[in-house]
N, C-alpha and C positions, 0 to 999 in steps of 0.2 A: 504494500499500498504505500502511497505517495501522499505527502502534504507539503503545502507550499505556504511560505509566511513572506509578506512584504510591508515595507514601511517600518521595520524594526532595524536596529543597529546592534546586532548581536556578534559577540566575540565567538566565531565558529570554531576556534581552538578550544575555548571553554566548554562550548556545547559538546564537543568531542569527548572532552574529559568526563562530563556529567553522563554521557552515553556509557563511556567505559565503566565508570562507577556503577550504573545501574545493573550493567550485566555482571559485573564482578561480584555485586551484592546478592546475585542470584546464582553464584558459584559456577559462571562460566569461564572459560579461558578467553581472554580477549587480544586480538591481533589488530594493530591500526597502522593503515598505511596512507600516506599523505603525498599529495602532488600540488601543482599550482592551481588546479581547478576543483579538485574534489579531496574530500576526507572519508576513507573507506575503513569501516570497522566490521571485524569478523567476529562473532561470539560462537565459540565452540563449546557445545555442552559436555559436561564431565560424566564419564561413564558412571553407573550406581547412583547417580543424584537426579538425573533428569530422565523423563521418559521420551525426551525430544531426539529424534534421530538424525538430526542434521545440523548445519551451521546455519546461523542467521547472519545476513549481510544488511549492513545499514550503509547508507552513503549519503553525505552532506555535500551539497553542490550549490553553487551560487555565490553571492556576495553577502556581507554581513547585513545589508538592508534589504536584500531579496534572495532568500535561500529555498531550498527544497530538501526535505529529509525522505528518505526511501527506504522502507523496512521489506527486506525480501526474505522469504523463507515458505516452507510448505511443499514445494514441487516435490521432493523427494518422499516426504511423508504419505503425500497423495497417491504418488505412484505405487508405494508399498501396499497401501490399502486396497487398491484397484487391483493389484496383482494378486493379493491375497484372497480378494473376493473371487476372481476367477479360477483360482486353485484350491477353493475350500475342499472339494471333494478329494483332493490329493494331499490333504494335510496343510493346506496354506492358509488355514483359519487363524493360525498364530500369526502369520504375516499382516493379515487384515486387522487384527486386534492391536498388534503394535503400531500399525500406521495409523489408525484412528485414535489410539491414545496419544500419538505424537502430535496429531491434527489438533487434538483439543487442547493440549498443553501450549502449543504454538499460537492459538487464538486467545488463550487467556494471558499468555506473556505478551502478546502484541497489544492487547488492550491496556495492559499495566504500562507498557512502555509509552503508548501515545498518551495516557494520563500523567506519566512522569514528565513526558516533553512538555506539554502544555505548561505545567507548573514551572519547570526549568526556564523556559523561554519567556514566561511571564516575568520571572525573577529577574532574569539577565536584562531583560528589556528596560526594567524599572531601576536598574543599577546604573545605567548611563545617565 
């Protein structure tokens, strides 16, 4: 899902740090990559803690006064649940179950992420 903000003057580096802290507080391993146009953050779920089966990719692009956040995840979980659904007669039901659980956890996490982002962006915009 993608969201766009305009008319604010947000320090995008501080915003990326807030995103890192969000995922670290949820026990994800976080990798950040920065270039002149975007900041990319990859949150990797730790095995045994999460039911999420895939990485979550966050991209921040734009300028401090006009930027976009893109939350990308769910393709792998959806594929696993579809594959499991087609192979239930051959023992693929467990794949279906893991895929569905992963999709549910991702939906919950994404909602928490956007709630956190709205609060963080409001806070950073009032700081300046």
